[in-house]
N, C-alpha and C positions, 0 to 999 in steps of 0.2 A: 504494500499500500504506501502509495504517495503520497506525499500529507507539504502543504504552503502554511507554514504559521505567521500571525500576524501578533505580538506580541505588543499591549499596550495597557497603561491604566486607565480603567472604565471605572467612571462615576455611574452607578443604580442608584437610586434612591428605593431605599426598601420599607415602606410603611406599613405595619399590618392592616390599619383601616382604609376604605376605600369607599368613597361615598358621593352622593352629586347632591348638589343644592337641591333642596324642599321647593324652595318659593317657584312658584308658577310664574311661568313665562310665555310670550308669546313667539313663538319660532316662525320666522320667516318660511313663506310657503317653499316646499320643494317642487322642482322642477319635475311633473308627473311625466313618464315616459309615453302618455298617451300614443303616439306617434306609431309605437310600434303594436297598438290595440286599435280595431274597429269601435264604432260606436256601441254595437251591439256586444263586444266583449266586454267593454267597460260596464257596459248595464248589467251583462249575465255576473260581472264580478262584482258589482257591487251590491247585489239581491243575494249570490251565493251565500252557502253557508261554510263552506269549504274555498280554501286557497285553487285561484283559478288559474294563474299565471305560472313564472319560472321559480323556481323555490332554490335558493343556492345551499342554503345551511338550515340543518335541523338540528335541534339540542335537547337535554332536559334541563327541566326549570329544576329545583330546587326540593317540590314536594313531587316529582316524576311526570307532570304536566311533560307533554311536547312542544317545544316553541320552533315556530315554523316562520323564515322570515323568506317573504317573498319578493317579489316585483312591483306585486298589489297589496303591500300590507302584511304588516306581522299577526300570526294566530298564533292561539294557545290550544290544545287538544288536553283535553282533562279526561278523557278514556271514553268518552259518550257523546261530546259535540265540541264544534270550532266556533271560536271568539276571537274575531277580529280587534286586536290589541289597539289600531291605531287608528282607524275609522273616523272617533272622534274625538280627537286629540292633537292629530297632527295634521295638518292641511298640505297641498290637498288629498282628499280620501286612498286617491290611487299614488302614492308615493311607494318608490322603488329600495328597498333593502338587501342588504348581501347576507347579513348578518343579526343575528340575538344570542342575547348571554343575559340571565340574573346572577349578579354576584355573589357573594358571602351575606352580603348583606341587605337581599333584595331587591336592590336596587337594578332593576331592568334594561341596559343598554341595547341599543340598535345603530348598526351600522348603515349608511344608506349608500346608492348609487353614484350620488353627485352632491348630496349636501351636508356631508359631515355627519355630526354623530347627535344623537338624542338620547338623554338619561330620564326615565319614569321612577317616579315613586308614587302609588298611590294614583292621584291625577294630577299630581304637578308635574312638568317636564321643563325639561333644562335641555335648549341645542348650543351645539358646540359646534366650530367651522377654524378655517384656520388663519380667523383671526384673535381664536385663545389658545392658538399655538401647535393646532394640527399639521400633519407633513401635507396633508391634500383633505378634499372637500370628498373624493371617492373611499371608503374606509371598506375594505373587502375582507377583516378577521378580527374577531376579538378573543383576547386568551387573559387569564385571569392568571398569575403565578401563586407559589405558595405564600409569599409574605401580603397577597390582598394587594398588590397594584394591578394596572389593567394596561394591556398592551394591544394599540390599537394599528399594525403594522411597525413601520418604523416610530409611532408615538407610543411616548410613556408616560401614564398618570399615575400619579400617587396620592390621590385623593385631595389634591389642592390642585396642583398645576400640572398643564400638559410640557412635555418637552422631548421634541424630534431628536433621534438620536441619527448621525451622520458618518459618515467616514471621519470630520475632524472630530469625533467623540473615539476616535481608534477602530470603529467598525468598517469590516472590508469592501461592504457595500452603500448604497444609501435608501434602498427601496427594498425593506423586510415585506415579505408577504405572509409569513406565521411563525409560531414558536410553539416548542415544546419544553415546558422543563422538568429534564427526566428525574427518578427517584435518586440520584445522587447531588443533585442540584445544578446539573451542567446542562446550559441551555442550547438548544437546536435549532437555526434561523435557516427556512428555506426563503431564497429570496427571488424577486420576479425576473423572470430569462435568465437569471445570473445563479449563484452557486449554492450549496449548502456549507451550513459552517457551524461551530459547536464552540461555545465560551465556557471553560472550565473555571471561570472566577477570576482568571489572570490571562490568560492567553487564549486568541482567537484563533481556531484550527479550519484553514477552507478546505474540503473531504474530497479525495479524491478515489476513484478505483483502482483495480492494480494495473492498468496501462497509464496511469498520468492523467485520466479524465474528469473534471471535475462533475459534479453529479447538479445538472441542469434541470429550472422549471419545474423545480419542488412544489408538489399542492398541497402536500399531505405528510405527516410525519407524526406517530405515533410510539408507545411505549407497551410494551407487552407483559406479561405477567412474570414472566424470568426477565425483566430487564434488556429484554433486545427493543433496538430502537428498529423501524420499520417507516419507510416509504418509497414514494412516488415520484420517478423521474423521466426525463424526455424517455430513454431506454426501457422503461420498464418498474416493478418490483422488485425491491431491495431490502434487505434485511441484515443489521451491524451487531454480531453477536456479543461485543467489546474487544473483538482482537483484529477480526477481517471482516470486508463486505461479501455476501451472498449475493447473489445477482439473481432472485428467485423465479421471477416470471418475467417473460417480455411484454407481458399484458400492462399496459397502462394503470394507476393506481392516480384516480381523481383525489379518492376518500379510500380511509382505510380504517376498519374499527376490530378489536377482537371482542368475541362475546364470554357471557360468561362460562360457557363451554370451552372457550379457548380455541373456538375456531376464529379464522382470519377471513374479515367478506371486504371485498373491492368492488367500488366501480370503475370506469375509467375505458379508455382505445382499446379495443382488439386489433385495429386498423385505422385506416384513413376516414373509413365508411360504416364503419361499427365500431360501437360501447356498449358493457356487459356489466353487467350484476353477477360477482362471481363470488365463491364460496370457497376457501383451501381448508380442506378435514383438520381437525386439530389432533387426529393420530398419526399423521403425518407432516403437518406443517413444518418441522425443523430437518426435515431432507432434504437432502441436495436439491428434488424434484418432486416439491410436494403434490397429493390428491389435490384436484382442484374438480367444484361440480359448476357451472356457466348456468345461474340457475335462469338469468333471461336477459336476451340481448336485443339492439334498437339502432336506433340511429343516433348521433353522438347529439350530447347534450340530454338522453333520456333517461341518464344514471347519473346522481350527481354527488349529493353527499349522506352520511349515514348515521343512526343513532340506534344503540339497542334501547327500547324500552324496557320498564320495570318487569314488565309479564315475558320479557324475552324473545317478544318477536323484533326484526328488523327492520325499520324506517328507511325508506331513501327518498332523495327528492330527485323533481326530473325538470325539464321543460315547459310540462305541464300540470306540476302540483307536487303531491308527496301519494305515497303508495306506501304499505304492511306488508310483511312478509313474516307470516306466521310458522314459516318450516315447510310449509306445504303448498300455500295457496297466497297469489301477492292480490292484495287489494286495491283497488285505485280507487280512492276517495271524490274526484273529481267526476266518475260514474257512477257509485251508487248513491251518492248524496245530491243529484239533482234534485 
């Protein structure tokens, strides 16, 4: 394995308490991407009980509900029905969101496609943009670290202020897409159209395969129950066992999760024309060529984010909404809840 090292003195603000202001505000209207939808589609979305547009991220709320960030609002599924959380409190109704996360203090953070961040606590809403210190108004990913700090791509929030981290702070790149803090405290960063790198508290290491090639265009990074790091790069699914990188599959991994049984699920491209929802069986997942099952395939963007619900079902998002896989059947909520 060949690596490049970047050693730097990095200032990281670690604050255990993260909260957004509770004072009601009137956030400026977000530019709805309504041009991508017909009037009939917008009317259908406005009256629908379920997400009807592209869903980039699905997550668990603290109580086990499913949070769904869609291009036409953020929804919560409580096991019985969907509720649009943004229709009445964020203008316009058809606001586009990429991610949603409930932090440890119960604040709900929403990452928008083109107008920054929103923080909701009860009926109070706070709106943040580049004027408040964000790196940009397109926010793609939200992550809460073990100290309670929130990361929005390259922007770190310590509960009081936003700070955008760049190469001037010692980072190898300026545009961070995602972050994982593993069980040892190392931070793994995926950069948009750039490299995967790790920070051990002192040193940045840009990671490369045995041929000296960096892992580019990383969309997903997870740590499994054994401490292995899994990630998806341009050339497929990879696993790092603490000593070496293993190329698990040429299948792309836009999203990766490990379920409670130890299976690895991925979504992503099989080729330029086909994407798939795939399961790698827990009994062979650590072998050089693990057995896998292609649960369903389809067009690009038909399979996006993944999350395991409290009942063990696997939810995945797509360009058309959200779906649930119970181990046997896939439920398309857009179809069954018309």
